[in-house]
N, C-alpha and C positions, 0 to 999 in steps of 0.2 A: 560635544553637542553644538550644532550650528544655531546661530542667532536667527537664521532664516527658517528654521523648522517651526511648524505650528506646534501648539501645546499637545495636540493629538499625536503628531509624529514623535515628539519627545517621550510620550508615555508608552509607545509601542515597544514590545519586547519580541523581536522577530524570531522566526524559526531558524535553527542552526542545522544546515544539511551536513551529511557526512563529508569528511575531508576529500578534497580533490587536488592534492599537491602536484606540483609540476617540477619539483627540484630533482627528481630522479624517476626511474621506472619502477613502479611497485606492482606486486600482486595484490589486486584490489578485492578484498573480501569484507568491505565495510559499508557498501551502499546497496546491497541486495540486487545488483544488476545480474542479468542472465549471462553466464560465461560463454554461451554459444551465440553465433551471429544470427541476424534475422533470417527468415525464410528467403531463399533465393527468389521466390516468386514476388515477395514484397519488394526486394531490391530492384527487380526488373520493372515492377510497376512504378516505383518512385523515379527511376531513370527515364522510363517512358513518358512520364508527365513533366519532365524538364524540357519544356518547349516554350514557344512564344505566347502560349495562353497564360503564362505566369504574370503577364502584364495586366490581366484582368482579376478582379476580386473573385475569391472562391464562392461556391454556393453557401450562403449564410446558414442554410438548414442542414448542410452536409448530408443530403438525401441519400447518396449512394452508400455511405457508411451506415446510416440508420436502417436502410433496407437490408444490408448485409447482416447487421446485428439482429434485426427482427427475425430474419430467416434462421440464423444460427441458434437463437435462443427460443424460437417457437412462440414469439409474441407479435402483437400488432405493432406497426411502426410508430403509432402514437404513444406507445409505452416506452419509447427509447429517447434518451437525451445524450448528446455528445458534447465534449468540451476539451480544452487544451490541458490534458492530463487529468488524472483523478483528483489531484490537488485542487485544480480549478473547479471541478464538479463539486467537490466537498465544500469549497469556499462559497459557491453559489447556493448550495443546499443549506448551509448554516444561515445565510442571509434570508433565504426563502422561508424556512420553517422554524428556526430556533430563536429568532429575535422576539422574545415575548416575556411575560412576567414570571413564569415558572421556570425553575432551573433545568438546564440540560444535564443529563447524567451520562458519564462515561467512566471507564476504569481509571484507577490512579496510576497504573503502569500501562501506558498505551502510546499511540502515535502522538508525538508532542505538538503536532500542528493543531490538534483540537483545542488545546489550551490557548494557542496563539490566536486562532479564529475567534474564540470567545472574548478575549481581551480586545481584539481589533474591532469587533462589532458591539461590544458592551453587553454580551450575553451572560446572564447569571448562570452559573454551572456548579455542579457538585460531583466530586470524584468518588467513586465507589471502590473500595480496596479489593484487590484480588485476594483470594484466599492463600493459605500457607503454601499451596502447591503452585502458586502464581496462575491460578485459573479463575475465570469469571464464575461467580455464583449467582444464578438468576434470582434466587430468593432475596438477595441483597438489593435488588432494584425495585422493590415494592415501596417506593417513595412517590409523593406527588411530584410530577415533573412536566416539563414542556417538551420532552423528547429524549431519545436515547440514541447514542452512537457508539459503535465499537468496531474494531477490525476483527475479521474472522477468516483465517487465523489471526490471533492478536500479534501486534508488534510492540515491543521487540521480543516477546517471549516465544512466539511460534505456536502457542497452544490453540487448538481448534475447539470451538463450542459446538456440540452436536446440534443437528437441525431441530430435533425435538425440543431442545432448550431454547433455541431461537424462537420457535413457535410459542413457547410459554411466555416469552417476553412480549410477543405480539398480542397474545390473548389477554395478558395482564394490563396492556397499555393501548387499548383500541382507539383512544382519542388523540394520540400524538404520533408523530412520525418516529419510526424505528429505522435508523439508517445502519445498514450492515456494509462495512467497508471491506471488500473482498479482493484486495490487491494481490494476495498470495494464495487464493483459493485453488488455483490449478495445480498446486504441488502436493495435493493430498486431502484437501477439504471437500465438502459437499456444499454447493451453492444454494443460497436461500431463494434463488429464482424459482425453485419448485413451489414456493409458497405464495408467489405473487398473485395468483388468481383468487386466493382466499382472503388476502389481507391488503386492503386499499391503503393502509398506513405504512406499508413496507417499501423502503427504497434501497435497492442494491447498487453499489458503486464498484466498478472494476476498472482495470487499466490494461493497456497494451505494453507497459514498460517492463514488466517482469517476465511473464511466461511467453510473451511473443517478442522479446528482445528488441523492443522499439522505444526504449527510454529516451533516446535522442530525438524522437519525433513528437513526444508529448501528446498522447492520445488517451482520453479516458471517457467513460460513459456511465450512465445510470439507467436502470430499469425500474419501472414503477407504474402506478395507476395513472389514468388520464389526469386526475387532479394534481398529483405530485409533479408530473412532467410539465404540465402547463405552468405550474408555479416556478419551476426552474427556468423555463423559456422566458417568462416575464422578467426575471432577474437578469438572465443572460443578455437579453435584447435591450436592457437598460444599461449594460456595461460594455459589451463587445459583441457586435453582430457577426463578426467573422473569426471565431476562435480557432478554427482548424483550417490550415492552408491546403492547397491542392495536393501537395506531395504527401502530407500526413494522411489524408483521406485515401489516396491511392494505395499507399503502403499498408494501411490498416485493413482495407477491404481484401487485398491480396493475402495478407497474413491470416485472416479469418478463413479463407478458402483452402489454405494449405494445412489441413487438419493433420495429415500424416507427420509432417515435420514438427508441428506443435506437440503432438502426443509423444513423439520419440524424444524430443529434448526434455520435456517435463519428466518423462519416466527416467531418463538418464540422470537428471538432477536428484530425483527421489532415490535412485539406487546409490548414488554417490553420498547422499545424506545419510542413508542407512549405514554405509561403510564408515562414515565419519563418526557417527554415534559410537560405534564399537571402538574406534581408535581413541576417542576422548575418554570413554569409560575405562579403557585399559591403562590410561595415564592417571586415573584417579579423579577425573572430572565428574561432576553431576551435570546431567544434560536434561533440560526441560523437553518433554515430548513435543515434537514439531511437525506441523503439516505445511510448513513454509519452505522457502529456499534458503533458509538460514537456521543456525542452531544457537541457543542461548545456554551458555555453559559457565560453571563456577567450580573453583577448586578450593577445598577446605584449607589447604596449607600455603597456597601460592596466590599472591596478590594479582587480581585482574588488571589493575592499573599498571603494575610493573610489567606484566606480560605484554600488555598493549604497547608500552613504550619500547620494550626489548624487541618485539616483533617489528615495530616500525623501523628501528635501527637496522634490522635485517632485511628491509625492503618489503615487508608484508603489512598491509593495513587491515585492521579489524575495528569494530566499533566498541568504544567504552563509554558508559554513561555514569557520570558522577552524580548519582541521584539516590535518595533514600531507598533502601530495600534492595537495590540492584547494583550497588557500587562495587560488588565483587563478582560481577558477571561480565562476560564478553559476548557480543553478538558476532557470529562468524558466518558470512555468506558462503554458500556452497559454490565452489569454483569448478573448473574442469578436474578430471582425475589427476592430471599432472600437477595442477596448482595445489590441490589438496595434499598430494604426496610431499611437495616442497614445504607446504605449510606445516605439516606434522613433523617433518625432519627438523625444521627450525624451531618449532615449539618444544620439541624434546631437548634441543640444545639450550633453549632459554630456561628450562626447568632443571637442567643438570646442576648438581651441587658444586 
């Protein structure tokens, strides 16, 4: 701990991302990246914008991307906010809506950045336990609160909360913001954007990192009412007026337009996920139902931690969480068919007596 750190910096407990080792070549099934490349149209657009205009600042409003998102989702442009990844959008939303006297509610097993943001901003919060099936029970959120946030599908479990249940949360909490983090929704979920016109307290956050294979570009966005978007813009413009560069905007706009490639790759991942479920179950694993591009699995007789270590030795990375209730689970990202074949071959070797 440095003597130059402020007391605030000393108290911060930062988020720990998935491993990105460089000591050898791994099959990476640990960070939920898309195994397929970005749309060729997105790559062409990015290359086309590599020109002398990079000497100029980008559009601070990212108008071209907002227009494309508004058209894609059938909303007015004033209902769209964009940022440097959904993580940044979430960070700004926590600052804009949840710094208040009443506690923010979110699941006890969920995206660990939520807890980090709360500690960073001094937000009082209360975690609500998932049920025995590792699912969100809406009835458990009937507490006085200053807002609700949850991923849908949830991470790291992959479970999807039905749209009717999301609507119940909104109806039960009309005076606070309900933020639905839809990083994985394109792999089998149903977006809450369908509810936007009826609930001014709903904020939907999505990303280009997963289903559109642009994790390296860092593009995220939010959809919500005029009031919520204006709040986000106030915080953003007090922090960073230019969150998205020219190349990121060009690539994201082109990716949105290439619906055919987007739909094909998402469906391929869904099909591979279904095959993987059958393979896991044939090996005696319990598999949490998933609508995401990963599976959350556990074996009654085999240690998840040991499997994680053994697979890493064999050049395959998966995610292990040393946390209460889930310390015997592995989160396995869905890779290509070839990667998953190799994964299961090595997994069977790890489990051999």
